[in-house]
C-alpha positions as CSV (number, residue, x, y, z in Angstrom):
1,M,-91.8,204.0,-27.4
2,R,-89.2,206.7,-27.1
3,V,-91.0,208.4,-24.3
4,R,-91.4,205.1,-22.4
5,A,-87.7,204.4,-22.9
6,D,-86.7,207.8,-21.6
7,A,-88.9,207.4,-18.5
8,S,-87.5,203.9,-17.9
9,A,-84.0,205.2,-18.1
10,L,-84.8,208.1,-15.8
11,L,-86.2,205.8,-13.2
12,R,-83.3,203.4,-13.4
13,W,-80.4,206.0,-13.5
14,A,-81.8,208.9,-11.5
15,P,-81.0,207.4,-8.0
16,I,-77.4,206.6,-9.2
17,A,-76.9,210.0,-10.7
18,L,-78.1,211.7,-7.5
19,A,-76.6,209.5,-4.8
20,G,-73.9,207.4,-6.5
21,A,-73.4,203.9,-5.1
22,R,-75.9,204.6,-2.3
23,G,-78.5,205.4,-4.9
24,A,-77.7,202.2,-6.7
25,C,-78.2,200.1,-3.5
26,L,-81.4,201.9,-2.4
27,G,-83.9,199.8,-4.4
28,P,-82.2,196.4,-3.8
29,R,-81.9,197.1,-0.1
30,V,-85.5,198.1,0.3
31,G,-86.6,195.0,-1.7
32,A,-84.4,192.7,0.2
33,R,-85.6,193.9,3.6
34,A,-89.2,193.6,2.6
35,A,-88.6,190.0,1.3
36,F,-86.8,189.0,4.5
37,L,-89.7,190.3,6.6
38,R,-92.1,188.3,4.5
39,C,-90.0,185.2,5.0
40,M,-90.3,185.7,8.8
41,L,-94.1,185.7,8.7
42,P,-95.6,182.4,10.0
43,G,-97.4,180.0,7.6
44,G,-97.4,180.2,3.8
45,D,-95.9,178.0,1.2
46,P,-92.3,176.9,2.1
47,E,-91.4,176.9,-1.6
48,R,-92.5,180.5,-2.0
49,R,-90.7,181.5,1.1
50,L,-87.5,179.9,-0.1
51,E,-87.9,181.7,-3.5
52,R,-88.3,185.1,-1.7
53,F,-85.2,184.4,0.5
54,S,-83.1,183.4,-2.5
55,R,-84.2,186.6,-4.3
56,A,-83.5,188.8,-1.3
57,W,-80.0,187.2,-0.8
58,S,-79.2,187.9,-4.4
59,E,-80.1,191.6,-3.9
60,V,-77.9,191.8,-0.8
61,E,-75.0,190.1,-2.7
62,G,-75.5,192.7,-5.5
63,C,-75.3,195.6,-3.0
64,G,-72.0,194.1,-1.7
65,E,-70.6,194.0,-5.2
66,I,-71.7,197.6,-5.8
67,Q,-70.1,198.8,-2.6
68,H,-66.8,197.0,-3.5
69,L,-66.7,198.5,-6.9
70,A,-67.5,202.0,-5.5
71,R,-64.3,201.8,-3.4
72,Q,-62.2,201.1,-6.5
73,V,-60.5,204.0,-8.4
74,L,-61.9,204.2,-11.9
75,P,-59.0,204.1,-14.4
76,P,-58.8,206.9,-17.0
77,P,-60.5,206.2,-20.3
78,S,-58.4,204.2,-22.8
79,L,-56.0,206.0,-25.1
80,P,-56.2,204.4,-28.5
81,L,-53.1,203.9,-30.6
82,D,-54.7,206.0,-33.3
83,L,-55.8,209.2,-31.5
84,S,-58.3,210.0,-34.3
85,R,-60.2,206.7,-34.1
86,F,-62.0,205.1,-31.1
87,A,-63.3,201.5,-31.6
88,P,-65.7,200.2,-28.9
89,G,-64.9,196.6,-29.9
90,E,-61.2,197.1,-29.1
91,M,-61.6,199.1,-25.9
92,G,-61.9,198.0,-22.3
93,D,-65.2,197.7,-20.4
94,T,-64.4,200.5,-18.0
95,D,-64.8,203.0,-20.9
96,F,-68.5,202.2,-21.1
97,V,-71.6,202.6,-19.0
98,G,-74.8,201.1,-20.2
99,F,-73.2,199.1,-23.1
100,H,-73.1,195.4,-23.6
101,G,-70.0,193.4,-24.1
102,R,-67.8,193.3,-27.2
103,E,-69.2,191.3,-30.1
104,T,-68.0,190.5,-33.6
105,D,-69.7,189.9,-36.9
106,A,-68.7,189.9,-40.6
107,E,-68.1,193.6,-40.5
108,G,-65.8,193.6,-37.5
109,S,-66.1,194.3,-33.7
110,F,-68.7,196.5,-32.1
111,R,-70.8,197.0,-28.9
112,W,-74.5,197.2,-28.5
113,S,-75.6,200.2,-26.4
114,S,-78.6,200.2,-24.1
115,P,-81.4,202.7,-24.8
116,A,-79.4,205.0,-22.5
117,A,-75.6,204.7,-22.5
118,L,-72.4,206.7,-22.0
119,W,-69.0,206.4,-23.6
120,R,-65.9,207.7,-21.8
121,L,-63.4,209.2,-24.2
122,A,-59.9,210.5,-23.8
123,L,-60.1,213.6,-26.0
124,S,-58.3,216.9,-25.6
125,P,-60.4,220.1,-25.9
126,R,-60.5,221.4,-29.5
127,D,-62.9,221.9,-32.4
128,Y,-63.5,218.5,-34.1
129,R,-65.5,217.0,-37.0
130,A,-66.7,213.6,-35.7
131,I,-68.1,210.6,-37.5
132,L,-70.0,208.0,-35.4
133,S,-70.2,204.7,-37.3
134,V,-73.3,202.6,-36.2
135,S,-75.4,199.7,-37.3
136,P,-79.0,200.7,-36.6
137,P,-81.6,198.1,-35.7
138,P,-84.5,197.3,-38.1
139,A,-86.7,199.9,-36.4
140,D,-86.0,203.6,-36.4
141,P,-83.7,204.1,-33.3
142,H,-84.5,207.9,-32.9
143,L,-80.8,208.4,-32.1
144,R,-79.9,211.4,-30.0
145,L,-76.4,212.3,-28.9
146,Y,-75.1,214.5,-26.0
147,F,-71.5,215.5,-25.5
148,N,-70.8,216.4,-21.9
149,G,-74.4,217.3,-21.5
150,H,-74.5,219.4,-24.6
151,P,-77.0,218.2,-27.3
152,V,-75.2,217.3,-30.5
153,R,-76.9,218.0,-33.8
154,A,-75.9,215.8,-36.7
155,A,-74.5,218.1,-39.5
156,S,-75.1,215.5,-42.2
157,N,-75.0,211.9,-43.1
158,G,-71.6,210.6,-44.1
159,A,-70.5,208.6,-47.0
160,S,-72.4,205.6,-45.6
161,P,-75.9,205.7,-44.3
162,R,-74.5,204.2,-41.1
163,D,-72.3,207.3,-40.5
164,V,-73.5,210.1,-38.3
165,V,-71.5,213.3,-38.8
166,F,-71.5,216.1,-36.3
167,D,-69.3,218.9,-35.0
168,L,-67.8,219.2,-31.5
169,E,-66.8,222.7,-30.3
170,R,-64.1,223.5,-27.7
171,R,-66.6,225.0,-25.4
172,M,-68.3,221.7,-24.9
173,F,-65.3,220.0,-23.4
174,R,-64.6,219.2,-19.8
175,A,-61.2,219.9,-18.2
176,G,-59.0,216.9,-17.4
177,G,-59.1,215.1,-20.7
178,E,-62.1,212.8,-20.0
179,Q,-65.1,213.5,-22.2
180,H,-68.6,211.8,-22.1
181,L,-70.6,211.0,-25.2
182,A,-74.2,210.0,-24.2
183,I,-76.4,208.0,-26.5
184,L,-80.2,207.9,-26.2
185,C,-82.4,205.9,-28.6
186,S,-85.5,203.8,-28.7
187,P,-85.3,200.3,-27.3
188,F,-84.9,197.4,-29.7
189,R,-85.8,193.9,-28.5
190,P,-84.5,191.1,-30.9
191,C,-87.0,188.7,-29.4
192,S,-89.8,190.7,-31.0
193,L,-88.4,189.5,-34.3
194,G,-88.2,185.8,-33.3
195,S,-84.6,185.9,-32.0
196,T,-83.6,184.1,-28.8
197,D,-81.8,187.2,-27.7
198,G,-83.8,188.5,-24.7
199,R,-81.8,191.7,-24.2
200,T,-83.1,195.3,-24.6
201,L,-80.7,197.0,-27.0
202,G,-80.2,200.5,-28.3
203,I,-77.8,200.8,-31.3
204,A,-74.7,198.9,-32.4
205,V,-71.7,201.3,-32.2
206,R,-68.7,200.4,-34.3
207,G,-66.4,203.4,-34.1
208,L,-65.9,207.1,-33.6
209,A,-63.5,209.0,-35.9
210,V,-62.5,212.6,-35.0
211,R,-60.6,215.1,-37.1
212,A,-59.4,218.5,-35.7
213,R,-60.8,221.6,-37.3
214,G,-58.8,224.8,-37.7
215,V,-58.7,228.2,-39.3
216,A,-56.2,229.2,-42.0
217,R,-55.8,232.5,-43.8
218,G,-59.0,233.8,-42.3
219,R,-61.1,231.0,-43.8
220,A,-62.4,228.0,-41.9
221,R,-61.1,224.6,-43.0
222,V,-61.8,221.0,-41.9
């Protein structure tokens, strides 16, 4: 399942990663043109032809929205009030790629990721100890983390089984203050457990706490 999820994410995101907005529009444009050509062929079921036209028009409209968004200047990632704590359920949508909208349950606010997702963070270069608070789905998510392209290895589990503890080193950081935390995990489909939720989810992310690490008197301290 994890391999299939990785392959699906690669097919979905590779054109965008390589060609940006043009890559995002490539598939819809090809599909729309093919559908319009089929609509122009004589004969056939009028209902099917109308369905193809409607689908093609939706693809064209989607391309227009992508082109409009591509012209906008992406705002910098949100700067939280508490610089040591990032809460997805309290941050704006522009900080997330591949995440679903904000949700709330008895434990507070959170966001579901997709099997492949990215979190934009306003974090200055330094050595940190980080704690990612998550609510895993019923199945093993096979969670993997990458910080600016560097694979992150969990140092240990935190006080709670839902806490993933890991270290971030200064060498992993990008210049400019914007950092990227990528999340990869196996897909979870609530509908497979009888839910009416038809989404394909990854893992529920509730927060990220960071604490600077330093050196004092020749001995490392956290």
